[in-house]
C-alpha positions in Angstrom: 24.1 -2.1 33.7 24.4 -5.8 33.1 22.4 -7.4 30.3 20.6 -9.7 32.7 19.4 -6.7 34.7 18.3 -4.9 31.6 16.3 -8.0 30.7 14.3 -7.9 33.9 10.6 -7.5 33.1 10.0 -4.6 35.6 12.9 -2.6 34.0 11.5 -3.2 30.6 8.0 -2.2 31.6 9.4 1.0 33.1 11.4 1.6 29.9 8.2 1.4 27.7 6.3 3.8 30.0 9.3 6.2 29.7 9.2 5.8 25.9 5.5 6.7 25.8 6.2 9.8 27.9 9.0 10.9 25.5 6.8 10.4 22.4 4.0 12.4 24.2 6.4 15.2 24.6 7.2 15.1 20.8 3.7 14.7 19.5 0.6 14.0 21.6 -1.4 12.5 18.7 1.5 10.1 17.9 1.7 9.0 21.5 -2.0 8.2 21.5 -1.7 6.1 18.4 1.5 4.4 19.8 -0.5 3.5 22.9 -3.4 2.1 20.8 -1.1 -0.1 18.6 1.0 -1.4 21.5 -2.1 -2.2 23.5 -3.4 -4.3 20.7 -0.1 -6.1 19.7 1.6 -6.4 23.1 -1.5 -6.7 25.3 -0.8 -10.3 26.3 2.9 -9.6 26.5 2.5 -7.0 29.3 2.4 -9.9 31.8 5.9 -10.1 33.5 6.7 -13.6 32.3 6.3 -12.6 28.7 8.6 -9.5 28.9 11.8 -11.4 28.4 13.3 -14.0 26.1 12.4 -12.7 22.7 14.9 -12.4 19.9 14.0 -8.9 18.7 16.3 -7.2 21.2 19.4 -8.2 23.2 17.5 -7.5 26.3 14.6 -9.8 25.3 12.2 -6.8 25.3 9.2 -7.2 22.9 9.6 -3.8 21.3 12.4 -2.1 19.3 12.5 1.5 18.1 14.2 2.6 14.9 15.3 6.1 14.0 16.4 7.3 10.6 18.1 10.4 9.2 15.9 9.9 6.1 12.6 10.4 7.9 11.0 11.9 11.0 8.6 9.0 11.3 8.2 7.2 14.6 9.1 3.6 13.8 9.0 0.5 16.0 8.8 -3.2 15.6 7.0 -5.7 18.0 7.1 -9.3 18.9 3.8 -11.0 18.2 2.1 -13.8 20.2 4.4 -14.0 23.2 6.4 -17.0 24.4 3.3 -19.3 24.4 2.8 -18.8 20.6 4.8 -21.2 18.4 7.0 -19.4 15.8 5.2 -21.2 13.0 1.9 -19.6 14.2 3.1 -16.0 14.4 2.4 -14.9 10.8 -1.2 -16.0 11.3 -1.2 -14.0 14.5 0.0 -10.9 12.6 -2.9 -11.2 10.2 -5.4 -11.2 13.1 -3.6 -8.3 14.7 -3.8 -6.2 11.5 -7.5 -6.8 11.3 -7.9 -5.6 14.9 -5.8 -2.6 14.2 -8.2 -1.6 11.3 -6.4 -2.9 8.2 -8.8 -4.2 5.6 -8.7 -8.0 5.7 -8.6 -8.1 1.9 -5.2 -6.6 1.6 -2.9 -8.0 -1.0 0.8 -7.7 -1.8 3.9 -9.8 -1.6 3.5 -10.4 2.1 0.7 -12.8 1.3 3.4 -15.2 0.0 5.4 -15.2 3.3 3.6 -18.2 4.8 4.7 -20.4 1.9 8.3 -19.4 2.7 8.0 -21.0 6.1 5.7 -24.0 5.6 7.2 -27.2 6.8 10.4 -25.6 8.1 11.8 -25.2 11.6 11.6 -21.6 12.9 13.3 -19.6 15.7 11.0 -16.6 16.0 8.6 -16.7 13.0 7.4 -13.1 12.5 7.5 -9.5 13.8 5.2 -6.6 13.1 6.5 -3.1 12.4 4.6 0.1 12.7 5.3 3.6 11.5 3.6 6.9 12.3 4.2 10.4 10.8 5.1 12.9 13.5 4.0 16.5 13.6 1.1 15.9 11.2 -2.3 15.8 12.8 -3.8 14.4 9.6 -1.4 11.5 9.4 -1.7 10.1 12.9 -2.8 6.6 11.7 -0.2 3.9 11.5 1.3 2.0 8.5 2.5 -1.5 9.1 5.3 -3.8 7.8 5.4 -7.6 8.2 8.8 -9.3 8.9 9.0 -13.0 8.2 11.8 -15.3 9.2 13.3 -17.2 6.4 14.4 -20.8 7.4 18.1 -21.7 7.1 17.4 -25.0 5.3 16.8 -25.3 1.6 13.8 -23.3 0.5 12.7 -23.4 -3.1 9.9 -20.9 -2.4 12.3 -18.3 -1.1 14.7 -18.9 -4.0 11.8 -18.4 -6.5 10.8 -15.1 -4.8 14.4 -13.8 -4.9 14.7 -14.6 -8.6 11.5 -12.6 -9.3 12.9 -9.6 -7.5 16.6 -9.8 -8.2 17.0 -11.9 -11.3 18.3 -15.4 -12.1 21.5 -14.9 -10.1 20.3 -12.7 -7.2 23.8 -12.3 -5.6 27.2 -12.0 -7.1 30.0 -14.4 -6.3 31.6 -13.7 -2.9 31.3 -14.6 0.8 28.5 -16.9 1.8 25.4 -14.8 2.4 22.2 -16.3 4.0 18.8 -14.8 3.4 17.3 -14.6 6.9 14.3 -12.2 6.8 11.8 -10.8 4.2 9.8 -7.7 5.0 6.9 -6.0 3.2 3.9 -3.7 3.9 0.4 -5.1 3.5 -0.9 -4.2 0.1 2.6 -3.5 -1.4 4.7 -5.3 -4.0 7.9 -3.8 -2.6 9.9 -6.4 -0.7 13.0 -6.1 1.5 15.4 -9.1 1.6 17.8 -9.2 4.6 21.0 -11.3 4.4 23.7 -12.2 6.9 27.3 -12.5 5.8 29.3 -15.4 7.2 32.6 -14.1 8.4 33.7 -10.6 9.4 35.4 -9.4 6.2 33.4 -7.3 3.8 35.6 -6.1 0.9 35.0 -3.1 -1.3 34.9 -5.2 -4.4 32.1 -7.4 -3.0 30.2 -4.4 -1.8 30.6 -2.8 -5.2 29.2 -6.0 -6.9 26.2 -6.1 -4.5 25.4 -2.4 -5.4 25.9 -3.0 -9.1 23.3 -5.8 -8.9 20.6 -3.1 -8.7 22.4 -0.3 -10.6 23.8 1.5 -7.5 27.6 0.9 -8.0 28.1 4.7 -8.3 27.0 5.1 -4.7 29.9 2.9 -3.4 32.1 5.8 -2.2 29.2 7.5 -0.4 28.3 4.3 1.4 31.9 3.5 2.4 32.5 7.0 3.6 29.4 6.9 5.9 30.5 3.5 7.4 34.1 4.8 7.7 32.9 7.9 9.7 32.3 5.6 12.7 34.9 4.1 15.1 34.9 0.3 15.3 36.3 -1.9 18.0 38.6 -3.8 15.6 40.7 -2.8 12.6 40.3 -3.7 9.0 42.2 -5.5 6.2 43.2 -3.4 3.1 40.3 -2.5 0.7 37.6 -3.7 3.1 35.2 -2.2 5.6 36.1 -2.3 9.3 36.1 -5.7 10.9 32.6 -6.5 12.1 29.7 -8.9 11.7 27.8 -7.5 8.6 24.5 -8.0 6.9 22.9 -6.2 3.9 19.5 -5.8 2.4 17.8 -5.0 -0.9 14.5 -3.1 -0.8 13.1 -3.4 -4.4 10.1 -3.8 -6.6 9.8 -6.9 -8.7 12.6 -6.9 -11.3 14.8 -4.7 -9.0 13.0 -1.5 -9.5 13.4 1.6 -7.3 16.2 0.0 -5.3 17.4 0.9 -1.8 20.5 -1.0 -0.6 21.6 -1.1 3.0 24.5 -2.4 5.0 23.9 -3.1 8.7 26.2 -3.9 11.6 25.6 -4.9 15.3 26.2 -1.8 17.4 28.3 -3.9 19.7 31.0 -3.9 17.0 31.3 -0.1 17.3 33.9 1.4 19.7 32.7 2.1 23.2 29.5 1.4 24.9 26.0 2.9 24.4 27.2 6.4 25.3 29.9 6.5 22.6 27.6 4.8 20.1 25.1 7.5 20.8 27.6 10.3 20.4 28.8 8.9 17.1 25.3 8.6 15.7 24.4 12.2 16.7 27.6 13.5 15.2 26.6 11.9 11.9 23.5 14.1 11.6 23.4 16.7 8.8 20.9 18.8 10.8 20.2 19.3 14.5 16.6 18.5 13.7 17.4 15.0 12.6 16.9 12.1 15.0 15.0 14.2 17.5 13.2 11.2 18.9 16.5 9.3 19.2 18.3 12.0 21.1 15.5 12.2 23.7 15.0 8.4 23.9 18.8 7.8 24.6 19.5 10.6 26.9 19.8 8.1 29.8 22.6 6.3 28.0 25.2 9.1 28.3 27.0 7.4 31.2 27.0 3.8 29.9 30.5 3.5 28.6 31.3 -0.2 29.0 29.0 -1.9 26.6 26.3 -1.4 24.0 23.3 -3.3 25.4 20.4 -1.0 24.4 21.6 -0.3 20.8 20.9 -3.2 18.4 21.7 -2.4 14.8 23.2 0.5 12.9 22.2 0.6 9.2 23.8 2.6 6.3 21.7 3.0 3.2 21.8 4.4 -0.4 19.3 4.7 -3.2 19.3 6.2 -6.7 19.3 9.8 -5.4 20.1 11.8 -2.3 22.7 11.4 0.3 23.5 8.2 2.2 21.2 7.6 5.1 21.7 6.3 8.6 19.3 4.3 10.8 19.7 3.0 14.3 17.6 0.5 16.3 17.4 0.1 20.0 15.5 -1.4 22.9 13.9 1.5 24.8 16.2 2.2 27.8 15.0 3.0 31.3 15.4 6.4 32.8 18.6 5.7 34.8 21.4 3.3 33.8 24.3 2.1 36.0 27.4 3.1 34.1 29.1 -0.1 35.2 
């Protein structure tokens, strides 16, 4: 199916209804909570004119699901405010939405500093709101939230100061130009995730090792490289580098670099094949059949889309201080039937 057809508002509304039906089949309580949250956050965005044009998904849809091998949680991220809300106003909109969703308005944490990172700067999308629900646990049906704030591309002393507090006086090692583009944090938490884009398509092992070493994770280099290398890419690679692709990376840390999680992410379009082959590779990377249950059901309609990856957005590979390397995939919810051409 062509991207412009996937971006059609009626197709996207059908896709969201299908997603709700799939979640209901997994966990009725989670489906009820999912409906409550999306009704609050996307209420105005259910009008046809507001269902396209956002930057969260390739299709312009206002909701993105994420599935992880590290957790069975239902995770999704939403646009806030719709096309009529200026990007500079969306962090404020997030605060109002959280209050409506039942979060105590007195919450603290690093996300309270996000407005200062944007003040006086030009923005493209402003803010998104993430939600997470524990599946198969009737006592944990309520949602937890995460705020994502756009970091302006121009000089930003506030963002630099925040980075130094979390990652030290020299946050990044010498290497390719990397631009901080997003900061994310849960209300009430001091843990912050910093997302960077790398300029260029070459990501060497030595630079990856230096990034990991910045938070004491250099010993996880081989695990991370092996997981990335288990996927087939559209393009080759230069010696001693990851496959040719557009890369980014993130640090999720406490102030001073504590309890680090490091992630490398790629656009799914850089993987070989279309949505069908991306799906097959992701399911093959599972360690257990029970992993990514929601993803397998949500993407069942993609098994015949071989030409392009339009529903899949990002594939993320992560390591922390313990455990095996983890995999996460994000996608726009697909409709029930996809034209393979």
